[in-house]
N, CA, C and O of each residue as an XYZ file, in Angstrom:
904
protein
N     -12.191    -14.032    -10.600
C     -11.394    -13.391     -9.171
C     -12.421    -14.884     -7.587
O     -13.154    -15.853     -7.391
N     -11.663    -13.953     -7.104
C     -11.342    -14.614     -5.846
C     -12.731    -14.111     -4.938
O     -13.233    -12.987     -4.950
N     -13.097    -15.095     -4.296
C     -14.225    -15.263     -4.657
C     -15.028    -14.136     -3.032
O     -16.193    -14.021     -2.651
N     -13.431    -13.397     -2.386
C     -14.243    -12.605     -1.357
C     -13.642    -11.709     -2.203
O     -13.550    -10.567     -1.753
N     -13.197    -11.911     -3.324
C     -12.979    -10.525     -4.269
C     -14.421     -9.871     -4.885
O     -14.492     -8.658     -5.078
N     -15.101    -10.407     -5.060
C     -15.408    -10.551     -6.681
C     -17.237     -9.636     -6.056
O     -18.423     -9.795     -6.346
N     -16.627     -8.928     -5.327
C     -17.536     -8.028     -4.831
C     -16.977     -6.516     -5.680
O     -17.638     -5.736     -6.365
N     -15.568     -6.491     -5.331
C     -14.815     -5.303     -5.612
C     -15.007     -4.941     -7.410
O     -15.013     -5.580     -8.463
N     -15.108     -3.913     -7.087
C     -15.649     -2.758     -8.953
C     -14.682     -1.085     -8.936
O     -14.641     -0.405     -9.961
N     -14.301     -0.841     -8.230
C     -13.047      0.191     -7.654
C     -11.530     -0.376     -7.514
O     -11.482     -0.876     -6.390
N     -10.493     -0.496     -8.041
C      -9.322     -1.081     -7.431
C      -8.031      0.350     -7.352
O      -7.651      1.119     -8.235
N      -7.715      0.250     -6.154
C      -7.440      1.957     -5.663
C      -5.743      1.659     -5.266
O      -5.495      1.136     -4.179
N      -4.894      1.934     -5.980
C      -3.502      2.137     -5.811
C      -2.439      3.429     -5.585
O      -2.144      4.347     -6.350
N      -1.971      3.108     -4.170
C      -0.815      4.237     -4.244
C       0.097      3.992     -4.955
O       0.268      2.938     -5.566
N       0.778      4.928     -4.955
C       2.375      5.180     -6.233
C       3.206      4.820     -5.581
O       3.518      3.629     -5.611
N       3.637      5.413     -5.039
C       5.653      5.220     -4.596
C       6.294      3.857     -3.917
O       5.905      3.898     -2.750
N       6.945      2.890     -4.065
C       6.797      1.854     -3.907
C       5.582      0.579     -3.439
O       5.531     -0.192     -2.481
N       4.993      0.734     -4.222
C       3.636      0.235     -4.051
C       3.859     -0.206     -6.408
O       4.350     -1.200     -6.943
N       3.510      0.505     -6.773
C       3.341      0.123     -8.518
C       4.631      0.543     -8.882
O       4.682      1.019    -10.016
N       5.875      0.504     -8.150
C       6.913      0.101     -8.664
C       8.008     -1.200     -7.287
O       7.267     -1.642     -6.410
N       9.231     -1.592     -7.202
C       9.108     -2.085     -6.058
C      10.301     -1.105     -5.545
O      11.103     -0.614     -6.339
N      10.339     -0.889     -4.274
C      10.998      0.501     -3.167
C      12.477     -0.031     -3.736
O      13.479      0.684     -3.777
N      12.434     -1.044     -4.050
C      14.766     -1.829     -3.907
C      15.264     -0.568     -5.676
O      16.398     -0.251     -6.034
N      13.779     -0.141     -6.416
C      14.144      0.487     -6.902
C      14.710      2.147     -6.925
O      14.642      2.838     -7.941
N      15.249      2.613     -5.670
C      15.440      3.924     -4.846
C      14.985      4.978     -5.355
O      15.565      6.051     -5.193
N      13.585      4.835     -6.240
C      13.159      6.038     -6.181
C      12.460      7.206     -5.413
O      12.557      8.417     -5.614
N      11.944      6.724     -4.755
C      11.845      8.167     -3.507
C      12.529      8.049     -2.485
O      12.021      8.553     -1.484
N      14.225      7.209     -2.263
C      15.035      7.987     -1.716
C      15.689      9.190     -2.260
O      16.359      9.841     -1.459
N      15.609      9.636     -3.576
C      16.282     10.873     -3.900
C      15.422     11.720     -3.910
O      15.857     12.772     -4.380
N      14.096     11.782     -3.528
C      12.663     11.978     -3.513
C      12.989     12.746     -1.892
O      13.073     13.891     -1.447
N      13.116     11.146     -1.302
C      13.680     11.406      0.224
C      15.018     12.743      0.317
O      14.822     13.437      1.315
N      15.769     13.018     -0.173
C      17.182     13.238     -0.092
C      16.558     14.552     -0.650
O      16.796     15.429      0.181
N      15.931     15.011     -1.596
C      15.989     16.827     -2.151
C      14.879     16.412     -1.261
O      14.829     17.637     -1.149
N      14.111     16.015     -0.652
C      13.218     16.917      0.322
C      14.354     17.255      2.288
O      13.955     17.481      3.431
N      15.393     17.141      1.837
C      16.182     17.589      3.161
C      16.972     18.103      2.109
O      17.661     18.701      2.935
N      17.457     18.388      1.120
C      18.109     19.926      0.859
C      16.995     20.866      0.513
O      17.650     21.794      0.038
N      15.384     21.339      0.420
C      14.650     21.869      0.288
C      14.689     22.462      1.420
O      14.543     23.672      1.591
N      14.999     21.180      2.718
C      14.513     22.274      4.021
C      16.014     23.176      4.321
O      16.001     24.297      4.829
N      17.314     22.432      3.893
C      18.350     22.632      4.416
C      18.117     24.510      3.611
O      18.602     25.527      4.109
N      17.629     24.481      2.872
C      17.975     25.295      1.502
C      17.182     26.663      1.845
O      17.530     27.790      1.495
N      15.785     26.242      2.775
C      14.741     27.281      3.148
C      15.272     27.627      4.754
O      15.270     28.789      5.160
N      15.756     26.401      5.675
C      16.475     27.089      6.666
C      17.378     26.989      6.806
O      17.836     26.494      7.836
N      18.242     27.509      5.614
C      19.558     28.021      5.783
C      20.315     26.548      7.255
O      21.202     27.178      7.830
N      20.270     25.514      7.715
C      20.878     24.757      8.397
C      21.594     23.549      7.431
O      21.811     23.671      6.225
N      21.891     22.408      8.226
C      23.201     21.529      8.219
C      22.048     20.117      8.021
O      21.291     20.052      8.989
N      21.888     19.405      7.338
C      21.331     18.085      6.851
C      21.229     17.361      7.657
O      21.095     16.253      7.138
N      21.199     17.277      9.084
C      20.627     16.657     10.317
C      19.243     16.987     10.661
O      18.106     16.543     10.817
N      20.413     18.601     10.707
C      19.206     19.148     11.307
C      17.345     18.767     10.720
O      16.240     18.381     11.102
N      18.303     19.341      9.299
C      17.185     19.304      7.902
C      16.339     17.795      7.849
O      15.359     17.909      7.113
N      16.489     16.195      8.536
C      16.247     15.962      8.397
C      15.121     14.692      9.201
O      14.395     13.722      8.987
N      15.738     15.717     10.363
C      14.647     15.768     12.140
C      13.539     16.972     11.081
O      12.365     17.195     10.785
N      13.816     17.067     11.034
C      12.503     18.703     10.434
C      11.829     17.686      9.562
O      10.688     17.362      9.892
N      12.273     17.225      8.675
C      11.811     16.344      7.544
C      10.510     15.312      8.141
O       9.304     15.141      7.963
N      11.668     14.761      8.978
C      10.555     13.317      9.685
C       9.959     14.061     10.733
O       8.773     13.839     10.975
N      10.602     14.943     11.425
C       9.034     15.208     12.880
C       7.911     15.665     11.416
O       7.125     14.735     11.231
N       7.733     16.591     10.611
C       6.634     16.906      9.776
C       5.967     15.708      9.488
O       4.742     15.661      9.597
N       6.653     14.683      9.115
C       6.085     13.995      7.762
C       5.081     12.743      8.981
O       4.359     11.819      8.606
N       5.316     13.062     10.105
C       4.883     11.468     11.277
C       3.483     12.016     11.718
O       2.388     11.455     11.706
N       4.125     14.272     12.423
C       2.698     14.261     12.410
C       1.647     15.038     11.769
O       0.566     15.452     12.188
N       2.399     15.156     10.340
C       0.990     15.824      8.774
C       0.750     14.640      8.052
O      -0.370     14.576      7.544
N       1.461     13.741      7.881
C       1.317     13.051      7.041
C       2.555     12.719      5.929
O       3.148     11.657      5.737
N       2.785     14.624      4.979
C       3.353     14.073      4.470
C       4.697     15.507      4.781
O       4.142     16.401      5.419
N       5.774     15.759      4.567
C       6.899     16.520      4.211
C       6.014     18.091      4.431
O       5.796     18.714      5.470
N       5.541     18.476      2.655
C       4.998     19.607      2.880
C       3.990     19.633      3.342
O       3.670     20.810      3.506
N       2.957     18.711      3.801
C       1.613     19.012      4.748
C       2.858     20.059      6.162
O       3.009     21.279      6.234
N       3.320     19.273      6.794
C       4.056     19.763      7.410
C       4.566     21.851      7.355
O       4.493     22.834      8.092
N       4.988     21.532      6.146
C       6.083     23.342      5.834
C       4.379     23.734      5.338
O       3.989     24.899      5.272
N       3.853     23.019      5.148
C       2.765     24.658      5.083
C       1.749     24.642      5.998
O       0.634     25.164      5.992
N       2.527     23.716      7.054
C       1.550     24.484      7.679
C       2.633     25.421      9.374
O       2.167     25.742     10.467
N       4.057     25.563      8.863
C       4.823     26.206     10.223
C       5.322     27.325      8.399
O       5.255     28.354      9.073
N       5.407     27.451      8.064
C       6.162     27.734      6.630
C       4.968     29.110      5.837
O       4.038     29.220      6.635
N       4.859     29.587      5.249
C       4.514     30.629      3.664
C       5.512     30.166      2.953
O       6.469     30.911      2.743
N       5.486     27.985      2.103
C       6.079     28.287      1.081
C       5.173     27.334     -0.117
O       4.374     26.438      0.156
N       5.696     27.992     -2.000
C       5.055     27.443     -2.707
C       5.284     26.016     -2.913
O       6.363     25.541     -3.268
N       3.495     24.905     -2.511
C       3.124     23.765     -2.603
C       4.174     23.451     -3.983
O       5.043     22.579     -3.987
N       4.018     23.917     -4.555
C       3.558     23.824     -6.383
C       5.174     23.225     -6.940
O       5.575     22.132     -7.338
N       6.024     25.025     -6.654
C       8.322     24.642     -6.057
C       8.240     23.740     -5.315
O       8.683     22.745     -5.889
N       7.795     23.429     -3.974
C       8.219     22.563     -3.525
C       8.433     21.356     -4.389
O       9.504     20.886     -4.772
N       6.758     20.791     -4.712
C       6.581     19.533     -5.343
C       7.286     19.233     -7.437
O       7.204     18.311     -8.247
N       7.774     20.350     -7.431
C       8.419     20.329     -9.018
C      10.171     20.180     -8.098
O      11.125     19.660     -8.677
N      10.244     20.548     -7.139
C      11.553     20.369     -7.518
C      12.223     19.202     -6.051
O      13.363     18.827     -5.778
N      11.560     19.074     -5.731
C      11.265     17.017     -4.983
C      10.966     16.936     -6.317
O      11.582     17.566     -7.177
N      10.218     16.327     -6.495
C      10.396     15.928     -7.958
C      11.356     14.909     -9.422
O      11.592     13.878    -10.051
N      11.563     16.486     -9.115
C      12.939     16.527    -10.131
C      14.003     15.245    -10.307
O      15.156     15.461    -10.681
N      13.590     14.078    -10.048
C      14.214     12.679    -10.408
C      14.150     11.690    -11.284
O      13.161     11.299    -11.905
N      15.084     11.353    -11.310
C      16.151     10.627    -12.022
C      15.001      9.101    -12.208
O      14.858      8.191    -11.391
N      14.136      9.315    -13.941
C      12.984      8.614    -14.055
C      14.067      6.642    -14.147
O      13.678      5.582    -13.657
N      15.303      6.888    -14.896
C      15.135      5.927    -15.406
C      16.436      4.322    -14.642
O      17.236      3.567    -15.195
N      15.970      4.504    -13.187
C      15.653      3.645    -12.518
C      14.691      2.278    -12.762
O      14.971      1.081    -12.826
N      13.087      3.227    -12.896
C      12.150      2.435    -13.113
C      12.064      1.743    -14.558
O      12.509      2.249    -15.588
N      11.681      1.010    -14.502
C      11.128     -0.556    -15.948
C       9.950     -0.725    -15.658
O       9.390     -0.394    -14.613
N       9.308     -1.489    -16.988
C       7.912     -1.751    -16.915
C       8.064     -3.205    -16.745
O       8.802     -3.988    -17.343
N       6.844     -3.483    -15.405
C       7.525     -5.149    -15.062
C       5.826     -5.320    -16.042
O       4.889     -4.890    -15.370
N       5.467     -5.792    -17.256
C       4.771     -6.514    -17.940
C       3.849     -7.314    -17.200
O       2.627     -7.171    -17.224
N       4.646     -8.378    -16.374
C       3.460     -8.915    -16.213
C       2.446     -8.303    -14.947
O       1.429     -8.720    -14.393
N       3.349     -7.029    -14.809
C       2.635     -6.827    -13.815
C       0.621     -5.582    -14.057
O      -0.479     -5.400    -13.535
N       1.699     -5.065    -15.480
C       0.194     -4.515    -15.931
C      -0.090     -5.183    -16.652
O      -1.272     -4.849    -16.579
N      -0.104     -6.448    -17.905
C      -0.945     -6.884    -17.946
C      -2.378     -7.409    -16.807
O      -3.563     -7.215    -17.080
N      -1.750     -8.234    -15.260
C      -2.567     -7.974    -14.367
C      -3.176     -6.786    -13.439
O      -3.511     -6.891    -12.259
N      -3.241     -5.578    -14.299
C      -3.499     -4.966    -13.378
C      -5.360     -4.710    -14.789
O      -6.576     -4.622    -14.623
N      -4.478     -4.703    -15.879
C      -5.115     -4.570    -16.780
C      -6.157     -5.495    -17.084
O      -7.021     -5.228    -17.919
N      -6.107     -7.103    -16.139
C      -7.038     -7.963    -15.993
C      -8.548     -7.597    -14.988
O      -9.604     -8.223    -15.069
N      -8.252     -6.360    -14.021
C      -9.015     -6.278    -13.065
C     -10.118     -5.784    -13.793
O     -10.203     -5.003    -14.740
N     -10.977     -6.445    -13.106
C     -12.656     -5.588    -13.760
C     -12.758     -4.781    -12.865
O     -12.645     -4.915    -11.646
N     -12.963     -3.982    -13.446
C     -13.673     -2.334    -13.007
C     -12.841     -1.695    -12.817
O     -11.798     -1.967    -13.412
N     -12.865     -0.407    -11.804
C     -12.174      1.106    -12.615
C     -11.142      1.052    -11.836
O     -11.543      0.469    -10.828
N      -9.962      1.338    -11.697
C      -8.369      1.537    -11.382
C      -8.179      2.784    -11.061
O      -8.600      3.456    -12.002
N      -7.755      3.478    -10.206
C      -7.349      5.110    -10.164
C      -5.919      4.687     -9.532
O      -5.527      3.523     -9.448
N      -5.267      5.739     -9.136
C      -3.734      6.519     -8.708
C      -4.424      6.954     -7.629
O      -5.566      7.371     -7.820
N      -3.739      6.942     -5.969
C      -4.067      7.537     -4.516
C      -2.836      7.822     -4.423
O      -1.972      6.945     -4.404
N      -2.545      9.256     -4.341
C      -1.302      9.084     -4.054
C      -0.491     10.889     -3.275
O      -0.719     11.946     -3.863
N       0.366     10.851     -1.996
C       0.667     12.128     -1.825
C       0.727     13.257     -2.504
O       0.258     14.389     -2.383
N       2.149     12.085     -4.049
C       2.826     13.258     -4.972
C       1.201     13.644     -5.658
O       0.025     13.521     -5.315
N       2.016     14.201     -6.879
C       1.171     15.344     -7.321
C       0.985     14.545     -8.599
O       1.776     13.624     -8.809
N      -0.110     14.837     -9.594
C       0.175     14.364    -10.596
C       0.526     14.413    -11.936
O       0.086     13.732    -12.862
N       1.510     15.441    -11.950
C       2.429     15.523    -12.709
C       3.621     14.797    -12.946
O       4.079     14.372    -14.007
N       4.140     14.709    -11.538
C       5.106     13.277    -11.135
C       4.437     11.903    -11.718
O       4.742     11.217    -12.694
N       3.733     11.813    -11.049
C       2.583     10.651    -10.881
C       2.389     10.033    -12.064
O       2.274      8.809    -12.106
N       2.304     11.096    -13.589
C       1.991     10.207    -14.404
C       3.365     10.243    -15.024
O       3.433      9.198    -15.672
N       4.541     10.936    -15.165
C       5.955     10.748    -15.336
C       6.306      8.820    -15.043
O       6.649      7.999    -15.893
N       6.040      8.581    -13.452
C       6.216      7.689    -12.936
C       5.115      6.413    -13.876
O       5.790      6.128    -14.865
N       3.931      5.693    -13.930
C       3.050      5.610    -14.736
C       3.949      5.671    -15.899
O       4.793      4.778    -15.965
N       3.925      6.528    -16.795
C       4.934      6.012    -18.556
C       6.126      5.379    -18.080
O       6.591      4.605    -18.917
N       6.960      5.474    -16.702
C       8.098      5.115    -16.593
C       7.738      3.422    -16.726
O       8.190      2.371    -17.180
N       7.028      3.771    -16.268
C       5.854      1.291    -15.689
C       5.477      0.987    -16.695
O       5.304     -0.183    -17.035
N       5.283      1.895    -17.334
C       3.976      1.005    -18.642
C       2.865      1.262    -18.409
O       1.972      0.811    -19.127
N       2.603      2.042    -17.360
C       1.047      2.574    -16.686
C       0.290      3.196    -16.945
O      -0.805      3.378    -16.413
N       0.722      3.610    -17.768
C      -0.030      5.655    -18.722
C      -1.216      4.781    -19.118
O      -0.698      5.757    -18.575
N      -2.122      4.097    -19.431
C      -2.901      3.534    -20.006
C      -4.123      2.468    -19.091
O      -5.074      1.833    -19.548
N      -3.725      2.572    -17.935
C      -4.015      1.803    -16.883
C      -4.617      2.427    -16.541
O      -5.417      1.608    -16.088
N      -5.262      3.858    -16.173
C      -5.671      4.418    -14.851
C      -6.378      5.105    -15.045
O      -5.988      6.066    -15.709
N      -7.833      5.091    -14.620
C      -8.989      6.192    -14.759
C      -7.987      8.271    -14.338
O      -7.568      9.300    -14.868
N      -8.178      7.562    -13.060
C      -7.553      9.257    -13.004
C      -6.260      9.067    -11.739
O      -5.637      8.137    -11.228
N      -6.316     10.383    -11.641
C      -4.659      9.646     -9.809
C      -6.208     11.006     -9.262
O      -7.063     11.704     -9.807
N      -5.786     10.716     -8.102
C      -6.084     11.376     -6.747
C      -5.054     11.634     -6.014
O      -4.499     10.846     -5.248
N      -4.556     13.565     -6.382
C      -3.342     13.511     -6.180
C      -3.093     14.570     -4.767
O      -4.090     14.861     -4.107
N      -1.732     15.113     -4.355
C      -2.208     15.932     -3.439
C      -3.367     16.933     -3.487
O      -3.941     16.994     -2.400
N      -3.896     17.765     -4.463
C      -3.573     19.228     -4.655
C      -5.018     18.809     -4.932
O      -5.798     19.754     -5.059
N      -5.420     17.840     -5.027
C      -7.399     17.007     -5.525
C      -7.433     16.809     -3.862
O      -8.449     16.141     -3.666
N      -6.972     17.005     -2.938
C      -6.518     16.224     -0.912
C      -6.949     17.954     -0.528
O      -7.549     18.272      0.499
N      -6.484     18.951     -1.621
C      -6.158     19.875     -0.114
C      -4.846     20.193      0.693
O      -4.488     21.084      1.462
N      -4.287     19.035      0.155
C      -2.530     19.277      0.919
C      -3.276     17.943      2.285
O      -2.308     17.362      2.776
N      -4.453     17.482      2.829
C      -4.570     17.324      4.132
C      -4.210     15.324      3.152
O      -4.977     14.663      2.452
N      -3.266     15.131      3.443
C      -2.829     13.417      3.038
C      -2.723     12.921      4.220
O      -2.464     13.224      5.385
N      -3.309     11.139      2.830
C      -3.077     10.803      3.503
C      -2.062     10.487      5.024
O      -0.879     10.824      5.067
N      -2.350     10.207      5.499
C      -4.123      9.234      6.579
C      -5.276      9.374      7.241
O      -6.217      8.723      7.695
N      -4.651     11.016      7.073
C      -6.229     12.138      7.065
C      -7.588     11.514      6.264
O      -7.754     11.242      5.075
N      -8.445     11.410      7.381
C      -9.350     10.857      6.253
C     -10.033     11.066      5.990
O     -10.920     10.276      5.666
N     -10.150     13.155      5.907
C     -10.634     13.701      5.386
C     -10.359     13.358      3.662
O     -11.181     13.486      2.755
N      -8.843     12.859      3.558
C      -8.141     12.294      2.234
C      -9.095     11.191      1.056
O      -9.337     11.214     -0.151
N      -9.297     10.637      1.768
C      -9.891      9.213      1.717
C     -12.074      9.428      1.504
O     -12.781      8.604      0.923
N     -12.627     10.856      2.237
C     -13.766     11.133      2.390
C     -13.390     12.038      0.308
O     -14.025     11.812     -0.722
N     -12.724     12.553      0.419
C     -12.349     13.185     -1.434
C     -11.859     12.193     -2.081
O     -12.723     11.342     -2.292
N     -10.828     11.927     -2.497
C     -11.450     10.902     -3.321
C     -12.410      9.910     -4.078
O     -12.488      9.529     -5.246
N     -13.453      9.528     -2.352
C     -14.232      8.942     -2.809
C     -15.662      9.671     -3.488
O     -16.572      9.273     -4.215
N     -15.295     11.004     -2.793
C     -16.066     11.785     -3.993
C     -16.363     12.256     -5.479
O     -17.182     12.427     -6.382
N     -14.319     12.374     -4.768
C     -14.210     12.863     -6.786
C     -14.771     11.735     -7.835
O     -15.464     11.785     -8.851
N     -14.133     10.698     -7.093
C     -15.180      9.596     -8.739
C     -15.914      8.433     -8.428
O     -15.911      7.393     -9.087
N     -16.485      8.636     -7.490
C     -18.377      9.032     -7.523
C     -17.515      6.611     -6.934
O     -17.456      5.799     -7.857
N     -17.204      6.296     -5.884
C     -16.699      5.748     -4.900
C     -17.555      5.384     -3.824
O     -17.588      6.037     -2.781
N     -18.595      3.871     -4.129
C     -18.450      3.671     -2.578
C     -18.509      2.631     -2.122
O     -19.316      1.729     -2.347
N     -17.330      2.691     -1.182
C     -16.491      2.532     -0.854
C     -16.678      0.658     -0.132
O     -15.752     -0.142      0.001
N     -17.611      0.510      0.086
C     -17.565     -0.604      0.398
C     -17.448     -2.035     -0.421
O     -17.440     -3.186      0.014
N     -17.318     -1.289     -2.420
C     -16.797     -2.279     -2.957
C     -15.594     -1.790     -3.711
O     -15.503     -1.449     -4.891
N     -14.300     -1.853     -2.343
C     -12.725     -0.892     -3.242
C     -12.276     -1.696     -2.935
O     -12.933     -2.594     -2.407
N     -11.023     -1.785     -3.092
C     -10.069     -2.632     -2.176
C      -8.639     -0.738     -3.055
O      -8.549      0.021     -4.021
N      -7.916     -1.103     -1.618
C      -6.268     -0.075     -1.642
C      -5.357     -0.554     -1.067
O      -4.947     -0.669      0.088
N      -5.086     -0.830     -2.069
C      -3.566     -1.295     -1.719
C      -2.543     -0.352     -2.217
O      -2.598      0.192     -3.320
N      -1.499     -0.173     -1.242
C      -0.774      0.791     -0.370
C       0.801     -0.413      0.656
O       0.870     -1.462      1.296
N       1.844      0.847      0.105
C       2.504      0.061      1.094
C       2.855      0.778      2.621
O       3.498      0.190      3.490
N       2.400      1.923      2.740
C       2.526      2.747      4.504
C       2.034      2.085      4.758
O       1.345      1.858      3.763
N       1.529      0.826      6.137
C       0.677      0.406      6.704
C      -1.124      0.793      6.880
O      -2.283      0.483      6.602
N       0.336      2.258      7.980
C      -1.282      3.164      8.668
C      -1.302      3.575      6.920
O      -2.528      3.602      6.810
N      -0.870      3.854      5.724
C      -2.812      4.925      5.453
C      -3.310      3.157      5.036
O      -2.831      2.837      3.948
N      -3.896      2.367      5.498
C      -4.629      1.458      5.634
C      -5.825      1.558      6.147
O      -6.937      1.150      5.809
N      -5.300      2.337      7.260
C      -6.448      2.251      8.019
C      -7.072      2.858      8.147
O      -7.619      2.465      9.177
N      -7.789      4.163      7.693
C      -8.803      5.088      7.557
C      -9.217      4.607      6.081
O      -9.830      5.475      5.460
N      -8.987      3.279      5.321
C      -9.105      2.870      3.955
C     -10.362      1.873      4.751
O     -11.486      1.662      4.297
N      -9.744      1.303      6.175
C     -10.573      0.215      6.542
C     -11.924      0.568      7.332
O     -12.816     -0.171      7.747
N     -11.818      1.471      7.370
C     -12.770      2.211      8.130
C     -13.845      2.892      7.837
O     -14.471      3.593      8.633
N     -14.159      2.675      6.432
C     -14.710      3.403      5.566
C     -14.769      2.521      5.163
O     -14.732      2.696      3.945
N     -14.846      1.548      5.376
C     -15.261     -0.037      4.280
C     -14.497     -1.167      3.293
O     -14.872     -2.238      2.815
N     -12.729     -0.092      3.194
C     -12.968     -0.400      1.940
C     -12.049     -2.213      2.394
O     -12.091     -2.664      3.539
N     -11.697     -2.570      1.824
C     -10.522     -4.007      1.845
C      -9.166     -3.427      1.407
O      -9.298     -2.864      0.321
N      -8.353     -3.391      1.712
C      -6.833     -3.165      2.642
C      -6.086     -4.437      1.980
O      -6.259     -5.655      2.010
N      -5.130     -3.515      1.341
C      -4.306     -4.541      1.182
C      -2.521     -3.972      0.802
O      -2.078     -3.135      0.015
N      -1.908     -4.848      1.739
C      -0.639     -3.888      2.080
C       0.624     -4.850      2.100
O       1.000     -5.846      2.717
N       1.277     -3.635      0.637
C       2.366     -4.307     -0.017
C       3.428     -4.612      1.126
O       3.999     -3.574      1.461
N       3.854     -5.727      1.817
C       4.908     -5.678      2.797
C       6.423     -5.108      2.214
O       7.300     -5.742      2.800
N       6.773     -4.522      1.644
C       7.679     -4.510      0.487
C       9.213     -4.072      1.477
O      10.367     -4.309      1.121
N       8.930     -3.624      2.321
C      10.308     -3.444      3.291
C      10.379     -1.803      4.260
O      10.877     -1.354      5.292
N       9.308     -1.263      2.832
C       9.395      0.559      2.970
C       9.151      0.234      4.077
O      10.268      0.013      4.543
N       8.306      0.014      4.979
C       7.317      0.447      6.620
C       6.751     -0.604      6.940
O       6.008     -1.311      6.258
N       7.335     -0.812      8.730
C       6.868     -1.869      8.919
C       5.490     -1.111      9.767
O       5.402      0.099      9.978
N       4.617     -2.009     10.118
C       2.872     -1.575     10.576
C       3.194     -1.662     12.282
O       2.365     -1.407     13.156
N       4.277     -1.986     12.454
C       4.587     -1.792     13.874
C       3.864     -3.146     14.689
O       3.808     -4.273     14.199
N       3.224     -2.685     16.304
C       3.445     -4.417     16.500
C       1.978     -4.358     17.442
O       1.694     -5.202     18.292
N       1.146     -3.196     17.098
C      -0.603     -3.515     16.821
C      -1.603     -3.702     16.478
O      -1.936     -2.523     16.595
N      -2.607     -4.233     16.069
C      -3.342     -4.128     15.565
C      -3.767     -4.679     14.176
O      -4.620     -3.934     13.694
N      -3.555     -5.424     13.602
C      -3.612     -5.967     11.751
C      -4.942     -5.775     11.459
O      -5.091     -5.424     10.289
N      -6.131     -5.890     12.186
C      -7.237     -5.737     12.005
C      -7.642     -4.651     10.660
O      -8.469     -5.079      9.855
N      -7.296     -3.835     10.529
C      -7.059     -2.479      9.176
C      -6.394     -3.496      7.916
O      -6.590     -3.011      6.802
N      -5.574     -4.944      7.910
C      -4.683     -5.817      7.007
C      -5.814     -7.014      6.267
O      -6.052     -8.134      6.718
N      -6.128     -6.678      5.597
C      -6.906     -7.355      4.743
C      -5.901     -8.947      4.486
O      -5.705     -9.979      5.129
N      -5.452     -8.353      3.121
C      -4.414     -9.129      2.766
C      -2.576     -8.413      3.053
O      -2.240     -7.229      3.032
N      -1.816     -9.485      3.268
C      -0.395     -8.729      3.042
C       0.016     -9.337      1.850
O      -0.742    -10.198      1.405
N       1.601     -8.954      0.895
C       2.049     -9.823     -0.355
C       3.317     -9.134      0.058
O       3.189     -8.446      1.071
N       4.060     -9.147     -0.280
C       5.098     -8.645     -0.555
C       6.121     -8.786     -2.272
O       7.163     -8.528     -2.876
N       5.405     -9.113     -2.289
C       4.611     -8.971     -4.288
C       3.263     -8.891     -4.896
O       2.439     -9.804     -4.842
N       3.025     -7.390     -5.661
C       2.140     -7.131     -6.062
C       1.357     -7.741     -7.099
O       0.149     -7.970     -7.150
N       2.698     -8.056     -8.280
C       2.062     -8.667     -9.146
C       1.928    -10.338     -8.678
O       0.712    -10.372     -8.487
N       2.183    -11.069     -8.520
C       2.449    -12.158     -7.967
C       0.973    -12.164     -7.081
O       0.309    -13.139     -7.434
N       0.354    -11.438     -6.146
C      -1.003    -11.837     -5.190
C      -1.630    -11.576     -6.293
O      -2.295    -12.520     -6.721
N      -1.659    -10.057     -7.256
C      -2.930    -10.375     -8.279
C      -3.703    -11.235     -9.109
O      -4.884    -11.400     -9.416
N      -1.532    -12.175     -9.584
C      -1.834    -13.315    -10.550
C      -2.947    -14.113     -9.276
O      -3.971    -14.531     -9.816
N      -2.907    -14.333     -7.971
C      -3.344    -15.354     -7.644
C      -4.412    -15.406     -6.946
O      -4.936    -16.494     -6.706
N      -5.125    -13.797     -6.320
C      -6.768    -13.306     -6.814
C      -7.389    -13.855     -8.062
O      -8.546    -14.269     -8.139
N      -6.239    -13.808     -9.331
C      -7.188    -14.511    -10.536
C      -7.306    -14.986    -10.732
O      -8.303    -15.013    -11.454
N      -6.577    -16.260    -10.512
C      -6.470    -16.960    -10.790
C      -6.995    -18.233     -9.547
O      -6.543    -19.378     -9.532
N      -8.088    -17.662     -8.522
C      -8.330    -18.433     -7.395
C      -6.917    -19.360     -6.315
O      -7.217    -20.312     -5.594
N      -5.634    -18.892     -6.417
C      -4.864    -19.845     -5.524
C      -4.818    -19.237     -4.526
O      -4.636    -18.022     -4.457
N      -5.014    -20.174     -3.382
C      -5.603    -20.700     -2.219
C      -4.146    -18.662     -1.487
O      -4.605    -17.589     -1.095
N      -3.221    -18.882     -1.571
C      -2.119    -18.260     -1.284
C      -2.441    -16.806     -1.073
O      -1.832    -15.929     -0.459
N      -3.661    -16.791     -1.808
C      -3.875    -14.757     -2.025
C      -4.827    -14.124     -0.507
O      -4.839    -12.973     -0.072
N      -5.911    -15.956      0.293
C      -6.398    -15.005      1.333
C      -5.331    -14.890      2.622
O      -5.848    -14.741      3.730
N      -4.131    -14.940      2.552
C      -3.567    -15.348      3.583
C      -3.052    -13.263      3.913
O      -2.401    -12.938      4.905
């Protein structure tokens, strides 16, 4: 193990666009279904629905959390609807599966989606048995990443000492609260989100390829420290 990560006992991974490539386009399907959901409940056109959707996402962390703040909707119905997507776009990356399995300590999924959807994704990418548990939007009480309460709830639920944990995530803004409580952070810079031109102090490691990065830290290759 890379010396600077030898203290890590818990490896926490985001799900979408982190454990599978953003290029698979799975989340694009979910995004389109969220837009359609708003069209259906508000009776508006898609452009208006998309504007509402993105406003909720930026203000609340997820479209669902924004909708719950404004309307009386059933979060289970919403999640069932938006996660009714084609999983055939996903495939197992056996080298990534093997690398995650080699990591010492506990491994968890931390997602703004729900556990049933997460399990379907993990099945499709060959990681059904790779993780001890899933901390999902229901477990967060619908206060998603990047709300600080979501990270505190994760640590409480699984007894995590954040000083001995690493969090990997493709949404750069979701790394800042993890860093604030002492976690090491890994940004999966795959084009799904730009972190902007502000400080990068909350990002310890950056990689466009999770599999290659895990190989590097396990083999102590120097590029893993960049």
